[in-house]
N, CA, C, O and the ligand as a Tripos MOL2 file, in Angstrom:
@<TRIPOS>MOLECULE
protein
  257   255    65     0     0
PROTEIN
NO_CHARGES

@<TRIPOS>ATOM
      1 N         -78.0140  -29.7080   85.4190 N.3       1 MET1
      2 CA        -77.4250  -29.2490   86.6690 C.3       1 MET1
      3 C         -77.2480  -27.7240   86.6610 C.2       1 MET1
      4 O         -77.6170  -27.0310   87.6100 O.2       1 MET1
      5 N         -76.6730  -27.2260   85.5590 N.am      2 GLU2
      6 CA        -76.4900  -25.7790   85.5080 C.3       2 GLU2
      7 C         -77.6340  -25.0460   84.7940 C.2       2 GLU2
      8 O         -78.0610  -23.9690   85.2090 O.2       2 GLU2
      9 N         -78.1160  -25.6650   83.7050 N.am      3 ASN3
     10 CA        -79.1860  -25.0190   82.9540 C.3       3 ASN3
     11 C         -80.5500  -25.6080   83.2810 C.2       3 ASN3
     12 O         -80.9260  -26.6580   82.7600 O.2       3 ASN3
     13 N         -81.2830  -24.9270   84.1420 N.am      4 LYS4
     14 CA        -82.6050  -25.4320   84.4820 C.3       4 LYS4
     15 C         -83.6760  -24.7190   83.6760 C.2       4 LYS4
     16 O         -84.4520  -23.9170   84.1960 O.2       4 LYS4
     17 N         -83.6910  -25.0370   82.3900 N.am      5 GLY5
     18 CA        -84.7160  -24.4520   81.5340 C.3       5 GLY5
     19 C         -84.6070  -22.9530   81.3620 C.2       5 GLY5
     20 O         -85.5810  -22.2750   81.0370 O.2       5 GLY5
     21 N         -83.4270  -22.4570   81.5800 N.am      6 GLU6
     22 CA        -83.2660  -21.0240   81.3770 C.3       6 GLU6
     23 C         -83.1410  -20.6930   79.8970 C.2       6 GLU6
     24 O         -82.4090  -21.3360   79.1450 O.2       6 GLU6
     25 N         -83.8660  -19.6900   79.5220 N.am      7 ILE7
     26 CA        -83.7980  -19.2880   78.1140 C.3       7 ILE7
     27 C         -82.6750  -18.2640   77.9660 C.2       7 ILE7
     28 O         -82.7050  -17.1960   78.5780 O.2       7 ILE7
     29 N         -81.6960  -18.6040   77.1530 N.am      8 PRO8
     30 CA        -80.6250  -17.6180   76.9730 C.3       8 PRO8
     31 C         -81.1520  -16.3740   76.2730 C.2       8 PRO8
     32 O         -81.9170  -16.4550   75.3120 O.2       8 PRO8
     33 N         -80.7350  -15.2520   76.7670 N.am      9 LYS9
     34 CA        -81.1850  -14.0070   76.1420 C.3       9 LYS9
     35 C         -80.4480  -13.7890   74.8290 C.2       9 LYS9
     36 O         -79.2420  -14.0200   74.7430 O.2       9 LYS9
     37 N         -81.1600  -13.3520   73.8220 N.am     10 PRO10
     38 CA        -80.4720  -13.0780   72.5680 C.3      10 PRO10
     39 C         -79.4760  -11.9480   72.7590 C.2      10 PRO10
     40 O         -79.7450  -10.9660   73.4510 O.2      10 PRO10
     41 N         -78.3590  -12.1030   72.1520 N.am     11 LYS11
     42 CA        -77.3270  -11.0780   72.2900 C.3      11 LYS11
     43 C         -77.6990   -9.8610   71.4560 C.2      11 LYS11
     44 O         -77.9050   -9.9400   70.2450 O.2      11 LYS11
     45 N         -77.7740   -8.7670   72.1330 N.am     12 THR12
     46 CA        -78.1300   -7.5520   71.4050 C.3      12 THR12
     47 C         -77.0070   -6.5470   71.5240 C.2      12 THR12
     48 O         -76.2490   -6.5460   72.4940 O.2      12 THR12
     49 N         -76.9180   -5.7270   70.5610 N.am     13 LYS13
     50 CA        -75.9030   -4.6880   70.6200 C.3      13 LYS13
     51 C         -76.3290   -3.4950   69.7890 C.2      13 LYS13
     52 O         -77.2760   -3.5430   69.0040 O.2      13 LYS13
     53 N         -75.5920   -2.4350   69.9980 N.am     14 PHE14
     54 CA        -75.8200   -1.2480   69.2000 C.3      14 PHE14
     55 C         -74.7790   -1.1920   68.1020 C.2      14 PHE14
     56 O         -73.6100   -1.5160   68.3090 O.2      14 PHE14
     57 N         -75.2150   -0.7870   66.9650 N.am     15 LEU15
     58 CA        -74.3170   -0.6880   65.8220 C.3      15 LEU15
     59 C         -74.3180    0.7390   65.3020 C.2      15 LEU15
     60 O         -75.3640    1.3660   65.1350 O.2      15 LEU15
     61 N         -73.1370    1.2190   65.0580 N.am     16 LYS16
     62 CA        -73.0460    2.5350   64.4230 C.3      16 LYS16
     63 C         -72.8830    2.2910   62.9320 C.2      16 LYS16
     64 O         -71.9290    1.6430   62.5010 O.2      16 LYS16
     65 N         -73.7950    2.8000   62.1650 N.am     17 VAL17
     66 CA        -73.7650    2.5550   60.7260 C.3      17 VAL17
     67 C         -73.6780    3.8700   59.9690 C.2      17 VAL17
     68 O         -74.0180    4.9410   60.4730 O.2      17 VAL17
     69 N         -73.2120    3.7400   58.7510 N.am     18 LYS18
     70 CA        -73.0770    4.9170   57.9080 C.3      18 LYS18
     71 C         -73.9960    4.7700   56.7020 C.2      18 LYS18
     72 O         -73.9220    3.7800   55.9750 O.2      18 LYS18
     73 N         -74.8350    5.7300   56.5000 N.am     19 CYS19
     74 CA        -75.7670    5.7010   55.3880 C.3      19 CYS19
     75 C         -75.0210    5.8050   54.0600 C.2      19 CYS19
     76 O         -74.1750    6.6770   53.8620 O.2      19 CYS19
     77 N         -75.3660    4.8860   53.1560 N.am     20 ALA20
     78 CA        -74.7030    4.8960   51.8490 C.3      20 ALA20
     79 C         -75.1800    6.0630   50.9910 C.2      20 ALA20
     80 O         -74.4960    6.4970   50.0640 O.2      20 ALA20
     81 N         -76.3470    6.5480   51.3180 N.am     21 GLY21
     82 CA        -76.9330    7.6190   50.5160 C.3      21 GLY21
     83 C         -76.3510    8.9850   50.8020 C.2      21 GLY21
     84 O         -76.0210    9.7310   49.8800 O.2      21 GLY21
     85 N         -76.2210    9.3200   52.0910 N.am     22 CYS22
     86 CA        -75.8310   10.6850   52.4240 C.3      22 CYS22
     87 C         -74.6140   10.7530   53.3420 C.2      22 CYS22
     88 O         -74.0940   11.8400   53.5970 O.2      22 CYS22
     89 N         -74.1470    9.5880   53.8470 N.am     23 GLY23
     90 CA        -72.9660    9.5880   54.7050 C.3      23 GLY23
     91 C         -73.2550    9.8890   56.1550 C.2      23 GLY23
     92 O         -72.3360    9.9930   56.9670 O.2      23 GLY23
     93 N         -74.5120   10.0290   56.4850 N.am     24 ASN24
     94 CA        -74.8850   10.2780   57.8750 C.3      24 ASN24
     95 C         -74.5690    9.0540   58.7410 C.2      24 ASN24
     96 O         -74.8590    7.9250   58.3450 O.2      24 ASN24
     97 N         -73.9850    9.2700   59.9050 N.am     25 GLU25
     98 CA        -73.7300    8.1690   60.8230 C.3      25 GLU25
     99 C         -74.7980    8.1360   61.8940 C.2      25 GLU25
    100 O         -75.1780    9.1660   62.4520 O.2      25 GLU25
    101 N         -75.2750    6.9370   62.1690 N.am     26 GLN26
    102 CA        -76.3970    6.7840   63.0700 C.3      26 GLN26
    103 C         -76.2340    5.5050   63.8680 C.2      26 GLN26
    104 O         -75.7300    4.5090   63.3500 O.2      26 GLN26
    105 N         -76.6540    5.5240   65.1190 N.am     27 THR27
    106 CA        -76.5850    4.3310   65.9550 C.3      27 THR27
    107 C         -77.9160    3.6060   65.9000 C.2      27 THR27
    108 O         -78.9680    4.2040   66.1250 O.2      27 THR27
    109 N         -77.8690    2.3200   65.6010 N.am     28 ILE28
    110 CA        -79.0910    1.5260   65.5450 C.3      28 ILE28
    111 C         -78.9680    0.3280   66.4700 C.2      28 ILE28
    112 O         -77.8690   -0.0620   66.8630 O.2      28 ILE28
    113 N         -80.0960   -0.2390   66.8070 N.am     29 PHE29
    114 CA        -80.1530   -1.3800   67.7100 C.3      29 PHE29
    115 C         -80.2390   -2.6510   66.8700 C.2      29 PHE29
    116 O         -81.0260   -2.7240   65.9260 O.2      29 PHE29
    117 N         -79.4210   -3.6610   67.2190 N.am     30 SER30
    118 CA        -79.3630   -4.8850   66.4020 C.3      30 SER30
    119 C         -80.6500   -5.7020   66.4540 C.2      30 SER30
    120 O         -80.8600   -6.5720   65.6090 O.2      30 SER30
    121 N         -81.5080   -5.4380   67.4230 N.am     31 ASN31
    122 CA        -82.7700   -6.1790   67.5150 C.3      31 ASN31
    123 C         -83.9890   -5.2990   67.2420 C.2      31 ASN31
    124 O         -85.0640   -5.5270   67.7980 O.2      31 ASN31
    125 N         -83.8200   -4.3270   66.4110 N.am     32 ALA32
    126 CA        -84.9550   -3.4580   66.1080 C.3      32 ALA32
    127 C         -86.0890   -4.2940   65.5230 C.2      32 ALA32
    128 O         -85.8590   -5.1900   64.7110 O.2      32 ALA32
    129 N         -87.3040   -3.9920   65.9410 N.am     33 ASN33
    130 CA        -88.4120   -4.7690   65.3800 C.3      33 ASN33
    131 C         -89.1760   -3.9960   64.3090 C.2      33 ASN33
    132 O         -90.3100   -4.3270   63.9620 O.2      33 ASN33
    133 N         -88.5410   -2.9930   63.8160 N.am     34 ARG34
    134 CA        -89.0990   -2.3080   62.6570 C.3      34 ARG34
    135 C         -87.9380   -1.7990   61.8050 C.2      34 ARG34
    136 O         -86.8050   -1.7120   62.2770 O.2      34 ARG34
    137 N         -88.2170   -1.4760   60.5890 N.am     35 ASP35
    138 CA        -87.1550   -0.9880   59.7130 C.3      35 ASP35
    139 C         -86.5500    0.2960   60.2680 C.2      35 ASP35
    140 O         -87.2440    1.1450   60.8280 O.2      35 ASP35
    141 N         -85.2600    0.4070   60.0970 N.am     36 VAL36
    142 CA        -84.5720    1.5960   60.5850 C.3      36 VAL36
    143 C         -84.1910    2.4630   59.3860 C.2      36 VAL36
    144 O         -83.5450    2.0090   58.4420 O.2      36 VAL36
    145 N         -84.6090    3.7070   59.4580 N.am     37 LYS37
    146 CA        -84.3160    4.6110   58.3530 C.3      37 LYS37
    147 C         -83.3230    5.6870   58.7730 C.2      37 LYS37
    148 O         -83.2240    6.0560   59.9430 O.2      37 LYS37
    149 N         -82.6020    6.1670   57.7890 N.am     38 CYS38
    150 CA        -81.6850    7.2730   58.0140 C.3      38 CYS38
    151 C         -82.4760    8.5030   58.4250 C.2      38 CYS38
    152 O         -83.4760    8.8530   57.7970 O.2      38 CYS38
    153 N         -82.0180    9.1530   59.4830 N.am     39 LEU39
    154 CA        -82.7280   10.3340   59.9690 C.3      39 LEU39
    155 C         -82.5570   11.5190   59.0270 C.2      39 LEU39
    156 O         -83.3640   12.4480   59.0230 O.2      39 LEU39
    157 N         -81.5100   11.4720   58.2420 N.am     40 ALA40
    158 CA        -81.2260   12.6010   57.3760 C.3      40 ALA40
    159 C         -81.9110   12.4810   56.0130 C.2      40 ALA40
    160 O         -82.4540   13.4650   55.5090 O.2      40 ALA40
    161 N         -81.8920   11.2960   55.4170 N.am     41 CYS41
    162 CA        -82.4160   11.1830   54.0460 C.3      41 CYS41
    163 C         -83.4770   10.0990   53.8790 C.2      41 CYS41
    164 O         -83.9690    9.8810   52.7710 O.2      41 CYS41
    165 N         -83.8340    9.4190   54.9650 N.am     42 ASN42
    166 CA        -84.9100    8.4170   54.9170 C.3      42 ASN42
    167 C         -84.5650    7.1320   54.1590 C.2      42 ASN42
    168 O         -85.4370    6.3000   53.9070 O.2      42 ASN42
    169 N         -83.3220    6.9800   53.8060 N.am     43 ASN43
    170 CA        -82.8390    5.7380   53.2140 C.3      43 ASN43
    171 C         -82.9780    4.6180   54.2500 C.2      43 ASN43
    172 O         -82.7740    4.8570   55.4400 O.2      43 ASN43
    173 N         -83.3150    3.4200   53.8230 N.am     44 ILE44
    174 CA        -83.4110    2.3200   54.7910 C.3      44 ILE44
    175 C         -82.0100    1.8250   55.1600 C.2      44 ILE44
    176 O         -81.2360    1.4080   54.2980 O.2      44 ILE44
    177 N         -81.7030    1.8800   56.4540 N.am     45 LEU45
    178 CA        -80.3900    1.4440   56.9370 C.3      45 LEU45
    179 C         -80.4170   -0.0260   57.3280 C.2      45 LEU45
    180 O         -79.4070   -0.7180   57.2010 O.2      45 LEU45
    181 N         -81.5490   -0.5050   57.7970 N.am     46 ALA46
    182 CA        -81.6690   -1.8990   58.2140 C.3      46 ALA46
    183 C         -83.1250   -2.3300   58.1150 C.2      46 ALA46
    184 O         -84.0390   -1.5870   58.4720 O.2      46 ALA46
    185 N         -83.3160   -3.5390   57.6240 N.am     47 GLU47
    186 CA        -84.6600   -4.0970   57.5390 C.3      47 GLU47
    187 C         -84.8800   -5.0380   58.6980 C.2      47 GLU47
    188 O         -83.9870   -5.8070   59.0560 O.2      47 GLU47
    189 N         -86.0380   -4.9880   59.2780 N.am     48 SER48
    190 CA        -86.3610   -5.8880   60.3740 C.3      48 SER48
    191 C         -86.7250   -7.2530   59.8190 C.2      48 SER48
    192 O         -87.5670   -7.3780   58.9290 O.2      48 SER48
    193 N         -86.0650   -8.2910   60.3710 N.am     49 LYS49
    194 CA        -86.3350   -9.6700   59.9370 C.3      49 LYS49
    195 C         -86.5770  -10.5320   61.1610 C.2      49 LYS49
    196 O         -85.6550  -11.1640   61.6760 O.2      49 LYS49
    197 N         -87.7860  -10.5570   61.6140 N.am     50 GLY50
    198 CA        -88.1550  -11.4340   62.7310 C.3      50 GLY50
    199 C         -87.2760  -11.2920   63.9540 C.2      50 GLY50
    200 O         -86.7200  -12.2810   64.4320 O.2      50 GLY50
    201 N         -87.1430  -10.1020   64.4620 N.am     51 GLY51
    202 CA        -86.4290   -9.9020   65.7180 C.3      51 GLY51
    203 C         -84.9940   -9.4600   65.5680 C.2      51 GLY51
    204 O         -84.3880   -8.9880   66.5300 O.2      51 GLY51
    205 N         -84.4440   -9.6020   64.3880 N.am     52 LYS52
    206 CA        -83.1370   -8.9920   64.1920 C.3      52 LYS52
    207 C         -83.0900   -8.3090   62.8470 C.2      52 LYS52
    208 O         -83.9460   -8.5230   61.9880 O.2      52 LYS52
    209 N         -82.0840   -7.4900   62.6790 N.am     53 VAL53
    210 CA        -82.0890   -6.6570   61.4870 C.3      53 VAL53
    211 C         -81.1140   -7.1600   60.4270 C.2      53 VAL53
    212 O         -80.0620   -7.7280   60.7200 O.2      53 VAL53
    213 N         -81.5120   -6.9260   59.2050 N.am     54 LYS54
    214 CA        -80.6370   -7.1820   58.0750 C.3      54 LYS54
    215 C         -80.0970   -5.8240   57.6440 C.2      54 LYS54
    216 O         -80.8390   -4.9390   57.2170 O.2      54 LYS54
    217 N         -78.7970   -5.6910   57.7690 N.am     55 LEU55
    218 CA        -78.2010   -4.3820   57.5380 C.3      55 LEU55
    219 C         -78.1120   -4.0340   56.0600 C.2      55 LEU55
    220 O         -77.7550   -4.8540   55.2140 O.2      55 LEU55
    221 N         -78.4470   -2.7940   55.7920 N.am     56 LYS56
    222 CA        -78.3310   -2.2720   54.4340 C.3      56 LYS56
    223 C         -77.2290   -1.2200   54.3570 C.2      56 LYS56
    224 O         -76.8220   -0.7870   53.2790 O.2      56 LYS56
    225 N         -76.7670   -0.8320   55.5280 N.am     57 ALA57
    226 CA        -75.7540    0.2040   55.5970 C.3      57 ALA57
    227 C         -74.4680   -0.3820   56.1290 C.2      57 ALA57
    228 O         -74.4560   -1.4750   56.6970 O.2      57 ALA57
    229 N         -73.4040    0.3370   55.9460 N.am     58 LYS58
    230 CA        -72.1040   -0.1470   56.4000 C.3      58 LYS58
    231 C         -71.9090    0.0970   57.8920 C.2      58 LYS58
    232 O         -72.1620    1.1950   58.3880 O.2      58 LYS58
    233 N         -71.4600   -0.9280   58.5980 N.am     59 VAL59
    234 CA        -71.2160   -0.7760   60.0390 C.3      59 VAL59
    235 C         -69.8850   -0.0810   60.2550 C.2      59 VAL59
    236 O         -68.8480   -0.5220   59.7600 O.2      59 VAL59
    237 N         -69.9300    0.9970   60.9910 N.am     60 VAL60
    238 CA        -68.7200    1.7390   61.3110 C.3      60 VAL60
    239 C         -68.1000    1.2140   62.5980 C.2      60 VAL60
    240 O         -66.8800    1.1120   62.7250 O.2      60 VAL60
    241 N         -68.9670    0.8830   63.5500 N.am     61 LYS61
    242 CA        -68.5030    0.4780   64.8700 C.3      61 LYS61
    243 C         -69.5720   -0.3480   65.5580 C.2      61 LYS61
    244 O         -70.7660   -0.1000   65.3890 O.2      61 LYS61
    245 N         -69.1370   -1.3380   66.3390 N.am     62 GLU62
    246 CA        -70.0770   -2.1190   67.1400 C.3      62 GLU62
    247 C         -69.9090   -1.7660   68.5950 C.2      62 GLU62
    248 O         -68.7900   -1.6160   69.0870 O.2      62 GLU62
    249 N         -71.0260   -1.6330   69.2820 N.am     63 MET63
    250 CA        -70.9900   -1.3240   70.7040 C.3      63 MET63
    251 C         -71.7960   -2.3620   71.4530 C.2      63 MET63
    252 O         -72.8920   -2.7240   71.0250 O.2      63 MET63
    253 N         -71.2760   -2.8410   72.5520 N.am     64 GLU64
    254 CA        -72.0150   -3.8400   73.3460 C.3      64 GLU64
    255 C         -73.0980   -3.1630   74.1510 C.2      64 GLU64
    256 O         -73.8300   -3.8290   74.8840 O.2      64 GLU64
    257 ZN        -78.9180    9.0900   54.6930 Zn       65 ZN65
@<TRIPOS>BOND
     1     1     2 1
     2     2     3 1
     3     3     4 2
     4     3     5 am
     5     5     6 1
     6     6     7 1
     7     7     8 2
     8     7     9 am
     9     9    10 1
    10    10    11 1
    11    11    12 2
    12    11    13 am
    13    13    14 1
    14    14    15 1
    15    15    16 2
    16    15    17 am
    17    17    18 1
    18    18    19 1
    19    19    20 2
    20    19    21 am
    21    21    22 1
    22    22    23 1
    23    23    24 2
    24    23    25 am
    25    25    26 1
    26    26    27 1
    27    27    28 2
    28    27    29 am
    29    29    30 1
    30    30    31 1
    31    31    32 2
    32    31    33 am
    33    33    34 1
    34    34    35 1
    35    35    36 2
    36    35    37 am
    37    37    38 1
    38    38    39 1
    39    39    40 2
    40    39    41 am
    41    41    42 1
    42    42    43 1
    43    43    44 2
    44    43    45 am
    45    45    46 1
    46    46    47 1
    47    47    48 2
    48    47    49 am
    49    49    50 1
    50    50    51 1
    51    51    52 2
    52    51    53 am
    53    53    54 1
    54    54    55 1
    55    55    56 2
    56    55    57 am
    57    57    58 1
    58    58    59 1
    59    59    60 2
    60    59    61 am
    61    61    62 1
    62    62    63 1
    63    63    64 2
    64    63    65 am
    65    65    66 1
    66    66    67 1
    67    67    68 2
    68    67    69 am
    69    69    70 1
    70    70    71 1
    71    71    72 2
    72    71    73 am
    73    73    74 1
    74    74    75 1
    75    75    76 2
    76    75    77 am
    77    77    78 1
    78    78    79 1
    79    79    80 2
    80    79    81 am
    81    81    82 1
    82    82    83 1
    83    83    84 2
    84    83    85 am
    85    85    86 1
    86    86    87 1
    87    87    88 2
    88    87    89 am
    89    89    90 1
    90    90    91 1
    91    91    92 2
    92    91    93 am
    93    93    94 1
    94    94    95 1
    95    95    96 2
    96    95    97 am
    97    97    98 1
    98    98    99 1
    99    99   100 2
   100    99   101 am
   101   101   102 1
   102   102   103 1
   103   103   104 2
   104   103   105 am
   105   105   106 1
   106   106   107 1
   107   107   108 2
   108   107   109 am
   109   109   110 1
   110   110   111 1
   111   111   112 2
   112   111   113 am
   113   113   114 1
   114   114   115 1
   115   115   116 2
   116   115   117 am
   117   117   118 1
   118   118   119 1
   119   119   120 2
   120   119   121 am
   121   121   122 1
   122   122   123 1
   123   123   124 2
   124   123   125 am
   125   125   126 1
   126   126   127 1
   127   127   128 2
   128   127   129 am
   129   129   130 1
   130   130   131 1
   131   131   132 2
   132   131   133 am
   133   133   134 1
   134   134   135 1
   135   135   136 2
   136   135   137 am
   137   137   138 1
   138   138   139 1
   139   139   140 2
   140   139   141 am
   141   141   142 1
   142   142   143 1
   143   143   144 2
   144   143   145 am
   145   145   146 1
   146   146   147 1
   147   147   148 2
   148   147   149 am
   149   149   150 1
   150   150   151 1
   151   151   152 2
   152   151   153 am
   153   153   154 1
   154   154   155 1
   155   155   156 2
   156   155   157 am
   157   157   158 1
   158   158   159 1
   159   159   160 2
   160   159   161 am
   161   161   162 1
   162   162   163 1
   163   163   164 2
   164   163   165 am
   165   165   166 1
   166   166   167 1
   167   167   168 2
   168   167   169 am
   169   169   170 1
   170   170   171 1
   171   171   172 2
   172   171   173 am
   173   173   174 1
   174   174   175 1
   175   175   176 2
   176   175   177 am
   177   177   178 1
   178   178   179 1
   179   179   180 2
   180   179   181 am
   181   181   182 1
   182   182   183 1
   183   183   184 2
   184   183   185 am
   185   185   186 1
   186   186   187 1
   187   187   188 2
   188   187   189 am
   189   189   190 1
   190   190   191 1
   191   191   192 2
   192   191   193 am
   193   193   194 1
   194   194   195 1
   195   195   196 2
   196   195   197 am
   197   197   198 1
   198   198   199 1
   199   199   200 2
   200   199   201 am
   201   201   202 1
   202   202   203 1
   203   203   204 2
   204   203   205 am
   205   205   206 1
   206   206   207 1
   207   207   208 2
   208   207   209 am
   209   209   210 1
   210   210   211 1
   211   211   212 2
   212   211   213 am
   213   213   214 1
   214   214   215 1
   215   215   216 2
   216   215   217 am
   217   217   218 1
   218   218   219 1
   219   219   220 2
   220   219   221 am
   221   221   222 1
   222   222   223 1
   223   223   224 2
   224   223   225 am
   225   225   226 1
   226   226   227 1
   227   227   228 2
   228   227   229 am
   229   229   230 1
   230   230   231 1
   231   231   232 2
   232   231   233 am
   233   233   234 1
   234   234   235 1
   235   235   236 2
   236   235   237 am
   237   237   238 1
   238   238   239 1
   239   239   240 2
   240   239   241 am
   241   241   242 1
   242   242   243 1
   243   243   244 2
   244   243   245 am
   245   245   246 1
   246   246   247 1
   247   247   248 2
   248   247   249 am
   249   249   250 1
   250   250   251 1
   251   251   252 2
   252   251   253 am
   253   253   254 1
   254   254   255 1
   255   255   256 2
@<TRIPOS>SUBSTRUCTURE
     1 MET1         2 RESIDUE 1 A MET
     2 GLU2         6 RESIDUE 1 A GLU
     3 ASN3        10 RESIDUE 1 A ASN
     4 LYS4        14 RESIDUE 1 A LYS
     5 GLY5        18 RESIDUE 1 A GLY
     6 GLU6        22 RESIDUE 1 A GLU
     7 ILE7        26 RESIDUE 1 A ILE
     8 PRO8        30 RESIDUE 1 A PRO
     9 LYS9        34 RESIDUE 1 A LYS
    10 PRO10       38 RESIDUE 1 A PRO
    11 LYS11       42 RESIDUE 1 A LYS
    12 THR12       46 RESIDUE 1 A THR
    13 LYS13       50 RESIDUE 1 A LYS
    14 PHE14       54 RESIDUE 1 A PHE
    15 LEU15       58 RESIDUE 1 A LEU
    16 LYS16       62 RESIDUE 1 A LYS
    17 VAL17       66 RESIDUE 1 A VAL
    18 LYS18       70 RESIDUE 1 A LYS
    19 CYS19       74 RESIDUE 1 A CYS
    20 ALA20       78 RESIDUE 1 A ALA
    21 GLY21       82 RESIDUE 1 A GLY
    22 CYS22       86 RESIDUE 1 A CYS
    23 GLY23       90 RESIDUE 1 A GLY
    24 ASN24       94 RESIDUE 1 A ASN
    25 GLU25       98 RESIDUE 1 A GLU
    26 GLN26      102 RESIDUE 1 A GLN
    27 THR27      106 RESIDUE 1 A THR
    28 ILE28      110 RESIDUE 1 A ILE
    29 PHE29      114 RESIDUE 1 A PHE
    30 SER30      118 RESIDUE 1 A SER
    31 ASN31      122 RESIDUE 1 A ASN
    32 ALA32      126 RESIDUE 1 A ALA
    33 ASN33      130 RESIDUE 1 A ASN
    34 ARG34      134 RESIDUE 1 A ARG
    35 ASP35      138 RESIDUE 1 A ASP
    36 VAL36      142 RESIDUE 1 A VAL
    37 LYS37      146 RESIDUE 1 A LYS
    38 CYS38      150 RESIDUE 1 A CYS
    39 LEU39      154 RESIDUE 1 A LEU
    40 ALA40      158 RESIDUE 1 A ALA
    41 CYS41      162 RESIDUE 1 A CYS
    42 ASN42      166 RESIDUE 1 A ASN
    43 ASN43      170 RESIDUE 1 A ASN
    44 ILE44      174 RESIDUE 1 A ILE
    45 LEU45      178 RESIDUE 1 A LEU
    46 ALA46      182 RESIDUE 1 A ALA
    47 GLU47      186 RESIDUE 1 A GLU
    48 SER48      190 RESIDUE 1 A SER
    49 LYS49      194 RESIDUE 1 A LYS
    50 GLY50      198 RESIDUE 1 A GLY
    51 GLY51      202 RESIDUE 1 A GLY
    52 LYS52      206 RESIDUE 1 A LYS
    53 VAL53      210 RESIDUE 1 A VAL
    54 LYS54      214 RESIDUE 1 A LYS
    55 LEU55      218 RESIDUE 1 A LEU
    56 LYS56      222 RESIDUE 1 A LYS
    57 ALA57      226 RESIDUE 1 A ALA
    58 LYS58      230 RESIDUE 1 A LYS
    59 VAL59      234 RESIDUE 1 A VAL
    60 VAL60      238 RESIDUE 1 A VAL
    61 LYS61      242 RESIDUE 1 A LYS
    62 GLU62      246 RESIDUE 1 A GLU
    63 MET63      250 RESIDUE 1 A MET
    64 GLU64      254 RESIDUE 1 A GLU
    65 ZN65       257 GROUP 0 **** ****
């Protein structure tokens, strides 16, 4: 009645993370489809895992 084959959209958000290597803070997208690297030192902040990321860095803040 309410759901007529509608595909729910995956919930995406922006995450502010802090690089463990250099302390740089960077905003990343939770559904990045490629690895996200620190802009300052090239450390990997998040690995892409089939449509969502596996975080390697500490999340400072979540943003919708
Ligand atoms: Zn860094």
